[in-house]
N, C-alpha and C positions, 0 to 999 in steps of 0.2 A: 862295363860289366861286371858284375857282383865280381870279388876273388873268394867265392867261395865255392864257386858254379864248381860242379861235379864233371870227373875228365866221361865223354863221350856225352853230355848232359846238351850242349850245343849242337846245334844242327837238326834236333829232333822236332822238324815244322809241325808236325800231324800230331806232336804231343800238347803243345799249347793252344789254348781254345779262343775263339774269336772273343773280342773285348766285351765281357759283360755288363748290364746295369746293374750295378748292386750297390743294395741299402748301404746307409751310409752306418749303418752298426758295423756290417759286415765287413765295410772295409777297415774300420777304428781295428777292426780285430788281425786283417792279413799279415802285419807286421808283426805281429807276436807270436802269429805261426810261424811266418818268416825267421824271427830271431828263434825261434826255438828250432826250427828244423838246420839251420848253421850250424849251432852248437851239439846237436844229434850227427850230422854229417862229422863234424872237426871231431869228433869221439869216437867214428866210427863205422857211426851205423849202415846200412843201406836200406832198412824199410822198418816202419815204426807201426805199431796200431793206434786206431783212432784214441782209448782211452791212453796210450802213452802220449803220444801230441797234442792231447785237452790238456793234463796234467802238466805237462810241461810248461803248457803256454796260460796255463792257471783257467782255461774256460772249461764248461761240460760238452763229455763226449757228443752229446746231440746237438748241439749249440755247433760245437765242430765242425759233424761229416753235411751237416748243413749248406752251412758256409761254404766246406769244398765242391758239395756239390754244385755249387751253383758256377764253380768253375771248371765241371766236367767231370772232377777227380770222385772218384765213387773207391777207391783202394781195391783190394782183393782179396776176396774171404780167405781166412788162414792165417794170411799174409801181413796183411794192411794197407799202407801207401809206398809207394818208394819216394823217397827223401828226396833225388836228384829229379828226376820227373815232378813231383811239387814243389821246388824250391822254383825251377823253369817259371813253372805255369805262373807260381805268383807272382814272381820276379816280373814278370811279362804282364802284369795286370797290372800291376803298380807302377809301372814303365819305367823299371831298373835296369834294363838289357843294356843302359847307355847312360855313363855318369852326364849326373845333370850339375851344369854349370852354378854356381849360389852368388849371391852378391851379400855380405853384412855390413849394414852400416850402425855407426856408434862400436866403438872401441875404447870403451868403457872398461871396468871390473867383469863385469859378464860377457862384452862382447870380446874381451880379448880370450878370455876362456874357452869359450866356443870356438874363436879363429884358431886355436891352437888343438883342440880336440882332433882326436886323432880318427876316431870310429868313425866320422862320417863316409871316410873313403872307402870303407870295407862296408858300406850300405849304399855306394852305389851313389855318391857324391861328393862334388869335389868344390869345395870353397875357391870361386877365382877369382876376387875380389873385395878390399876391405876399404870402406872408405868412412871417414868424421869429418866433421865441420869444427873441428878445433884446429886449427892451423898448428900448433904445438905438439899433434901426432899427425900429421901428414908428413910421410916421408919416414916414419917408422916403422922397423920389421920386424912380423911376428909368422911366427913357422916360416918362414919365406918371401910370406910375401910384402909388401910396401903400401905401408895406408896412403891410400890416395884423397884429392878432396871431393865432399860431394859433389860439386859442380862438374867432375869429370864422369858422374853417373852415365850418363848417354851415349857416351862414344866408349865405354867402357864394354857397356852393357849389350852395346850390338857389336864390339868386336869379340866376346866372349860365349855370345848367345845367352843370357842368362836373363831363365824365364823364372827362376823362385831369388825370391829374397827376404833377407831375415835382418829386422829390427832389432835393437835389441841399446836405445837409446831412451836417454827421460820422458816421461811421457809426452810432457808439453812440445817437445822435438819429433812425436811420429807421426802426428798426422799428415806435416809439410814433409817428413820424409818416404811416408805412402804414398799420396802425390807425388812427390817426384819419380817413385819407383816404377808408379805405372804411368806417366809419363815414359819415360825409357821404355819401356814394352815390357815391365815383368807382369804378371798374369797372376802369380802365387806367393803369398807371404806369410811371412814367420812373426809373429808380435809376441818380442818378450816385453815390451811396456804396456804398462798398468793402465790401460787406455783404450776404445771403444776405438774401434779404427773406423773408418765412410769411403768404402771405395765403389768403381761403376760396375755394374752389371759384369759377370766374364769373369772378376778378376777375382779368387776365393780367399781366402784369411783366416789361417789358427792363428789364435790367443794362448800362450802358454803365463800363466802370473801363477807366481811362487808362490804371491802372498795367499792369493784364493786356494789353493794343495791346502795351504799348510792352516786355513783358516776351518777346512772343512774337517780336516785332521784335529783341530783344537775341537769341534763340535761333538767329535764320533769321543775324546777324551772327555769331554766334561757330560754328558751320555753315560758313560763307562762308571764315573764317580758318583753322577744322580743316583743310575741306579743300584750302586752298593750300599748310598747313605736309604732304600726305602726296604732294606730290607725282604727283597723280591717281590713287595706287593705295587701292581702298577699305577699309573694315578700321572695327574700332570706337578711339571715344575712350574714352582710361584715363578712367573715373570716382572720383570722390574717396572710395578706402574700398571699391572695387569693383574689378571687372576690368579689367585693362589693355587696349586693343587688341593686334590681331595676332594670329597663326596659332594660339601658342600659347594665349593668353585664349581661341580660338575652340572648342580643341579640350577646353579646361576645362570649355566651359560647353557641350558637347556631351558627354562623358561625365556631367556633374552629372545633364543632363536625362535624359541615358539610365537613370541611376540614381534618378531620380524615377520614372519610369515606368514600370521594374520592381518597386518597394518600395511604391510610392505614398508620398501625405505625411508627413513626420516629425510626428508628434504633440506639439503644443503644452506647454512646460514646466511643469510639475506638474499634468498632468491627470490 
């Protein structure tokens, strides 16, 4: 149960909707709404307008109203949304009405930091067990938990009713760890290793790759730098080994496309 639940919010069964079948994009935004609502509640607010909540969550208000209407929450004209009730609804839909036990595999630098992060508890999660294959790390204590050997995973997963696993191992070990988690009954995996995991149907995987996020930011920095060099005139940026920018390149591209449309794709060499 969330530590942020407001007094009197519990027990209002009629206020909690039946579990809806939501689009993935809506599900991805619900935690942002929940974070913003907790911040507002901690600041002493009891209600919030759709515009105020949308601004706090970083989305537009029309999208927010559509998302929340799928939970059966429409707010009150002139008043807005009841914050405590909306927290209860979103926590129910996200399955946060009780703490979920999580197993963390890999206690290197990243895993060590994740194991010590206090924010999980206030969001409805409990790091129940830590595992590593390195015998030098087995027995180490992190945030009150003793690191277990990965071979102990099946017994501990059953004992702690673990359904969510976090992989913070090197990429080379991640698939084997995923296989072990699935074999132990884990059906949801958060993967920090820079690789794609293959899992059976019914097992959900979310991937967090910090290098990819930095590369995306690098693209935006590159684009801002390039637009600063062209004095505000849009055009193609020269690519290594490819077409340069400007009208000549655009004309060449158009001619190539026209030729492709007329003759069809070229056949592969050796076909």
